[in-house]
C-alpha positions as CSV (number, residue, x, y, z in Angstrom):
1,M,3.1,-7.1,-13.6
2,T,6.3,-5.7,-14.9
3,A,5.7,-2.4,-12.9
4,W,6.3,-4.3,-9.6
5,L,9.6,-6.1,-10.8
6,I,11.4,-2.8,-10.8
7,F,11.3,-3.0,-7.1
8,G,14.2,-5.1,-5.7
9,A,15.2,-6.8,-2.6
10,L,16.7,-3.6,-1.2
11,A,13.1,-2.1,-1.0
12,F,12.3,-4.3,2.0
13,I,15.5,-2.9,3.4
14,L,14.4,0.6,3.0
15,L,11.1,0.0,4.6
16,V,12.7,-1.6,7.7
17,A,15.1,1.5,8.0
18,A,12.0,3.8,7.8
19,W,10.2,1.9,10.6
20,F,12.9,2.2,13.0
21,A,14.3,5.6,12.0
22,T,12.7,9.1,13.0
23,M,11.1,9.4,9.6
24,P,7.7,11.5,10.3
25,K,4.4,9.6,9.9
26,G,2.5,9.9,6.8
27,G,3.9,11.5,3.6
28,V,4.7,9.9,0.1
29,T,8.1,8.8,1.3
30,M,6.7,6.4,4.0
31,V,4.0,5.1,1.6
32,A,6.5,4.6,-1.3
33,T,8.6,2.5,1.2
34,A,5.5,0.6,2.0
35,V,4.6,0.1,-1.8
36,A,7.9,-1.1,-2.3
37,L,7.2,-4.1,-0.1
38,A,5.5,-5.9,-2.8
39,G,8.3,-5.5,-5.1
40,A,10.7,-6.7,-2.7
41,G,8.5,-9.8,-1.6
42,Y,7.6,-10.8,-5.4
43,A,11.1,-10.2,-6.7
44,T,12.6,-12.4,-3.9
45,Q,9.9,-15.0,-3.8
46,G,8.3,-15.1,-7.0
47,Q,11.4,-14.3,-9.3
48,P,14.5,-15.6,-7.4
49,T,16.9,-15.3,-10.5
50,L,15.8,-11.5,-10.7
51,A,18.9,-9.2,-9.8
52,A,18.3,-6.7,-7.0
53,S,17.2,-3.3,-8.5
54,P,19.0,-0.1,-7.3
55,A,17.6,1.6,-4.3
56,Q,16.6,4.5,-6.8
57,A,14.0,2.1,-8.3
58,V,12.0,2.9,-5.3
59,A,9.3,5.4,-5.9
60,S,11.0,8.4,-5.3
61,D,8.5,11.2,-6.0
62,E,4.7,11.6,-6.0
63,G,4.5,11.0,-9.7
64,E,6.2,7.6,-9.7
65,L,4.3,6.7,-6.4
66,A,0.8,7.6,-8.2
67,A,1.9,5.6,-11.2
68,A,2.5,2.4,-9.0
69,L,-0.7,2.8,-7.2
70,I,-2.6,3.4,-10.4
71,D,-1.1,0.4,-12.0
72,L,-2.1,-1.9,-8.9
73,R,-5.4,-0.5,-9.0
74,N,-5.8,-1.1,-12.7
75,L,-5.0,-4.8,-12.0
76,M,-7.7,-4.9,-9.3
77,D,-10.3,-3.5,-11.7
78,R,-12.5,-5.4,-14.2
79,N,-11.3,-3.2,-17.1
80,F,-14.4,-3.2,-19.0
81,G,-17.5,-0.9,-19.1
82,P,-18.4,2.7,-20.0
83,H,-16.9,4.0,-16.9
84,K,-13.5,3.3,-17.8
85,A,-13.2,6.4,-19.9
86,W,-13.6,8.4,-16.9
87,L,-11.0,6.6,-15.1
88,T,-8.5,7.1,-18.1
89,M,-9.2,10.8,-17.8
90,S,-8.7,10.8,-13.9
91,D,-5.6,8.6,-14.1
92,A,-3.9,11.0,-16.5
93,A,-4.6,14.2,-14.0
94,L,-3.5,11.9,-11.1
95,R,-0.1,11.0,-12.6
96,R,0.6,14.8,-13.3
97,G,-0.6,15.6,-9.7
98,D,-3.8,17.5,-10.7
99,Y,-6.0,16.0,-7.8
100,P,-9.0,18.4,-8.4
101,M,-9.0,17.4,-12.1
102,A,-8.8,13.6,-11.0
103,V,-11.6,14.1,-8.6
104,A,-13.8,15.9,-11.1
105,A,-13.3,13.2,-13.8
106,I,-14.4,10.6,-11.3
107,E,-17.3,12.6,-10.2
108,G,-18.3,13.0,-13.7
109,G,-18.4,9.3,-14.1
110,L,-20.2,8.6,-11.1
111,K,-23.1,11.0,-12.4
112,Q,-23.3,8.6,-15.4
113,N,-22.6,5.3,-13.3
114,P,-23.8,5.9,-9.7
115,G,-22.4,3.3,-7.1
116,N,-19.8,1.9,-9.3
117,D,-17.2,0.0,-7.4
118,E,-14.3,1.0,-9.6
119,L,-14.9,4.6,-9.7
120,L,-15.6,4.8,-5.9
121,N,-12.3,2.9,-5.2
122,A,-10.5,5.3,-7.4
123,R,-12.0,8.4,-5.8
124,A,-10.8,7.2,-2.5
125,L,-7.3,6.6,-3.9
126,V,-7.3,10.1,-5.3
127,L,-8.4,11.7,-2.1
128,F,-5.9,9.5,-0.2
129,M,-3.0,10.8,-2.6
130,A,-4.3,14.4,-2.3
131,A,-4.2,14.4,1.6
132,D,-0.5,13.5,1.4
133,A,-1.1,9.8,2.2
134,N,-3.0,10.5,5.3
135,L,-6.2,9.0,6.6
136,T,-8.1,12.0,7.0
137,P,-12.0,11.9,7.8
138,A,-12.9,12.7,4.3
139,V,-10.4,9.8,3.0
140,A,-11.9,7.4,5.7
141,L,-15.4,8.2,4.6
142,A,-14.4,7.6,0.8
143,F,-12.9,4.1,1.6
144,E,-16.1,3.2,3.6
145,K,-18.3,4.2,0.5
146,A,-16.0,2.2,-1.8
147,K,-16.4,-0.9,0.5
148,A,-20.1,-0.9,-0.3
149,S,-20.0,-3.4,-3.1
150,K,-18.0,-5.9,-1.2
151,W,-16.2,-7.1,-4.2
152,H,-13.5,-4.8,-4.9
153,P,-10.2,-5.4,-3.0
154,G,-9.0,-1.9,-3.5
155,P,-10.4,0.0,-0.6
156,Y,-9.2,-2.5,1.8
157,Y,-5.7,-2.5,0.4
158,F,-5.2,1.3,0.1
159,E,-7.0,1.9,3.5
160,G,-4.3,-0.7,4.9
161,L,-1.8,1.3,3.1
162,A,-2.8,4.5,4.9
163,H,-2.5,2.7,8.2
164,L,0.8,1.5,7.4
165,S,2.0,5.2,6.5
166,D,0.7,6.1,9.9
167,R,2.7,3.3,11.5
168,K,-0.2,1.2,12.5
169,P,0.6,-2.3,11.0
170,E,-1.8,-3.9,13.4
171,L,-4.6,-2.1,11.5
172,T,-3.1,-2.9,8.1
173,L,-2.9,-6.5,8.5
174,P,-6.7,-7.3,8.8
175,L,-7.5,-5.1,5.9
176,W,-5.0,-6.6,3.7
177,E,-6.3,-10.0,4.6
178,T,-9.7,-9.0,3.5
179,A,-8.4,-7.6,0.3
180,M,-7.1,-11.1,-0.5
181,T,-10.6,-12.5,-0.3
182,R,-12.1,-9.8,-2.8
183,G,-11.8,-9.7,-6.5
184,T,-11.2,-12.0,-9.2
185,P,-9.7,-15.3,-7.9
186,K,-7.0,-15.2,-10.7
187,G,-6.2,-11.4,-10.7
188,E,-2.5,-10.5,-11.5
189,W,-2.6,-8.1,-8.5
190,R,-2.8,-11.1,-6.1
191,A,0.9,-12.1,-6.5
192,P,2.3,-8.6,-5.7
193,V,-0.1,-7.8,-2.8
194,G,0.3,-11.4,-1.3
195,A,4.1,-10.9,-1.3
196,Q,3.4,-7.6,0.3
197,L,1.2,-9.3,3.0
198,D,3.7,-11.8,3.6
199,A,6.6,-9.3,4.1
200,L,4.4,-7.3,6.3
201,K,3.7,-10.4,8.6
202,N,7.3,-11.2,8.8
203,M,8.2,-7.6,9.6
204,M,5.7,-7.4,12.4
205,A,6.9,-10.9,13.8
206,Q,10.5,-9.7,13.9
207,V,9.6,-6.4,15.5
208,E,7.4,-8.4,18.3
209,A,10.4,-10.7,18.8
210,A,12.8,-7.9,19.3
211,E,10.5,-6.1,21.6
212,A,10.0,-9.3,23.6
213,A,13.8,-10.2,23.7
214,Q,14.3,-6.4,25.1
215,G,11.7,-6.9,27.6
216,A,13.0,-10.0,28.9
217,V,16.7,-8.4,29.3
218,Q,14.9,-5.3,31.4
219,E,13.0,-7.8,33.6
220,A,16.1,-10.1,34.3
221,P,17.3,-9.6,37.9
222,P,20.9,-8.2,38.1
223,Q,23.6,-10.7,38.6
224,S,25.4,-10.5,42.0
225,A,28.9,-9.7,41.7
226,A,31.4,-12.6,42.2
227,Q,32.9,-12.9,45.7
228,P,36.7,-12.7,45.9
């Protein structure tokens, strides 16, 4: 849980800035600000006495982002079973940006543990990172395969993150809501992801209200000039 506390309230400001700025779609920068939503929501809602972290605390490179995503995925996992050794090897490779090795470790685990939902979810995450946080056909297929068990929240969460990276929050929202119905009822991941979901809903509501207000102004009839 401490990994999420490093993100302060400024993280949400960074996300809103990215939302309205001309930042290109996709890429680790946009996803980093999206991931920071959880820290922003949890720090301000779950830990009201926690001081805001500096902006530098937001994941600033692929290594830090990979570590944050791995930590969250580990909270979603059951954390037992013979497949964990393969996940450990894959995670170590992913943290240093060695995507081929990370995938190879997972594939080795799947040969011994075919259909394991945690390995399938981890493979989808690795492919997602290797694709520079873009939802390519291969990544989308990996997420679909990982959803087969209908237990693990990871595929729904990370696919939603991919859509948010592509500035499609309307596709992210139902996936994250589904993620909250999966996994262990008392999993530690629920607090940060729940805060992230709430922050996303609030952001979407504010954007919708702003667009509605702008539309009302544009549709209002021009006022006639005052007669002398």
